[in-house]
Structure formats: C-alpha cells, structure tokens
C-alpha positions, 0 to 999 in steps of 0.5 A: 550544558548545551550538549545536555540540554540537546540530549534532553530534547531528543526522541530516544530511539528515533532518527530523522530521515537522515539518520540523525537524532530525532528532536522533540518540537522538530520531529513527530506530532500531528503536522508529521502524521498529516501527510500519512493521512493524505497518502492513505486516501490516495493508497486505498484509492489505487488498491480498492478501486481496482480490487473491488472491480477486478472480477469483471475485468478478469471475466469480460476482457481476460476471458476467465470463467466466473469461478476462476475470476473470483478465485484470483481476485480472492488469492490477490487480495488475500496475498496483499494482506498477508504480506502485510506481515511481511511489511511489518516484519522489515520495518521492526527488524531491518528498515524503518517504516519510512523506507518500507513505505517508498520501496513498497509504494514504487513497487505498487507503481510499477504493477499498476503501470504494467496493468494499465499498459496491458488494458491499453493495448489490444495485442496484450490481451485476448481479442474481444468476444461475445455477442457482437462478434459470434465469429470470434472464439472467446480464448482464455488468457494465457502465455505471456499475456497471463504472465504480464496480468499476474506480474502486474497484480502481484507486484501490486499485492507486494506493494500493498502488503508492504503499505498496510504494514508500514504506513499505520505504524509510521503515523502512530510513531510520530507521538509520544506513547509514554505520556497521557497526551501523546497516547491521546493524540495517537488515538485521535490520529487513528480515528482520523486514519479510519476516515481517510481510509473510508475516504479512499474507499468511497472514492474508489468504489463510485468514481473509479469504478464508474470510469472503468465501466463507462471510460475503459479499464486503462482509465481505471488502471491509469487513475490508481497509477496516478494516485500511487504516484502522487502519493509518494512525493506528498509522503516524501514532503513530510520527511523533514518532520517525521521521526522514525523508529530505529529497527530494534527487532520484530516480535515475530522473530521471538514468536519464531524462536520460542516456537522453535524451542517448544518444538526441539 
C-alpha cells in the first residue's frame, strides 16, 4: 500500500538531482523555478554587459577596424544564439537541463576569466596608440594575443549557447503541463522570466557599460565574471527542489531522420 502511494506521488519521467524519482510536493513548483529567475538576471547581465559594448573594446583596445570589429561582434553573438540549438539538443537527448546549465556556466566563466586577464595585462594586448601617443603606430591584435581574445570570446559564446538552450526549459520543467493550473503557473513563470531577463539587460547596459567606459574593461569583464560565478552556487542551491526531465530524445533527431529519408 505504501509503495503504491509513493508511486502515485512520483513525477512520471522526472528525477531529482541525485537521479532518484522526483516526488510531487517535494520537487518542482514556483519555489524551484525562483532559483532559475535569479540566475537569469545574473546570466543575462554577464553576457550582454560585454556584447552590447564589445565593438568599442575591439576597435579601441585591440585596434581592429570598425568593420572588422562589427563583424566579429556579429559573429560572436550569432554563434552564441546558434549554439542554443546544441544546448537544447544535448538537454533533450543526453543530459538533463540541470547538468547542461552547470557545464555551460563553467565554460562561460572560464571564457570571462581569460578576457579579464587579457584586459588587465598590458602585455597581452597591443600597446595603446592614438593622438596622445603620436610616436606609437597602431598595431592590430594578432598572434597569441588574438588567439587569447578569440578563445575567450568563443568560450563565452559556447557557454551562453548552452545556457540559453537549457535554462528556460529547466524552469518550465518545474510545472505540471498536464493540468490547467500547472500550465497557468508555467505561463506566469515565463512572464517573470522575461522580466528578469530585462532586469539583467538594464543593469548590463547602464551600470556595467558605465564601469567599462569609466573604470576600465578589466573591471567590466570582472563584474561579468563575478556575476556568472555567483549564478552557479545560486542555481546549485535549488538542487533539492528541482525535478529534472529524463532525456528521451530530441525533436532535432527526428527532423534529421525524416529529412534524410526524404532525400534518399
């Protein structure tokens, strides 16, 4: 009898962070999703604080031409959002959204550390040039300095892609889509999610951009690094409350199989 009651209380197809069956009343709900909302503020702050002002950094400090700077920022942001497909695919087919977020946040943190170290050290970027230093010829970033810059940027893009492909889904998984009440709560969650996203953007394009322009880019990158670092323990603190969907295959796999069969 007790075993049957426990079976009824289980979330079918979900486990907790220790891969034990997730239980109704203990896992999921708005409490679990609230950790995701706080993390979204920090994650979006860390990403957009740099992406929104990156053209200036590449042109003034890495001495890339305006067109090259704009192209590199476009490529960086496009790569980040395209990699969200990879994050979503891995969440659906192999790992849970919980694990994809933690892995992606660690990757983004590593990329931001590299960018912060480079911005802090004058020996890791081209020497300053301009009207105040007429005897110094402007030299575009190249060699090991360029490698460090782009490794840092695209580690951030990889991390952002994984987070964008897993974090919203992880929040949505905390609600029961089979009931009208669960669907209503999930809709409420996404309203809050968009609000938190906007809060992250607001802080990024005002406070952090001001810090970059007035205090230095090492401080701007440093704030972003601290933000994504803080997001990891905050997300992890909700582990006991999350229910994690067991990977059961990705719609992308089905689409690819159908497309392949049509072509052959």
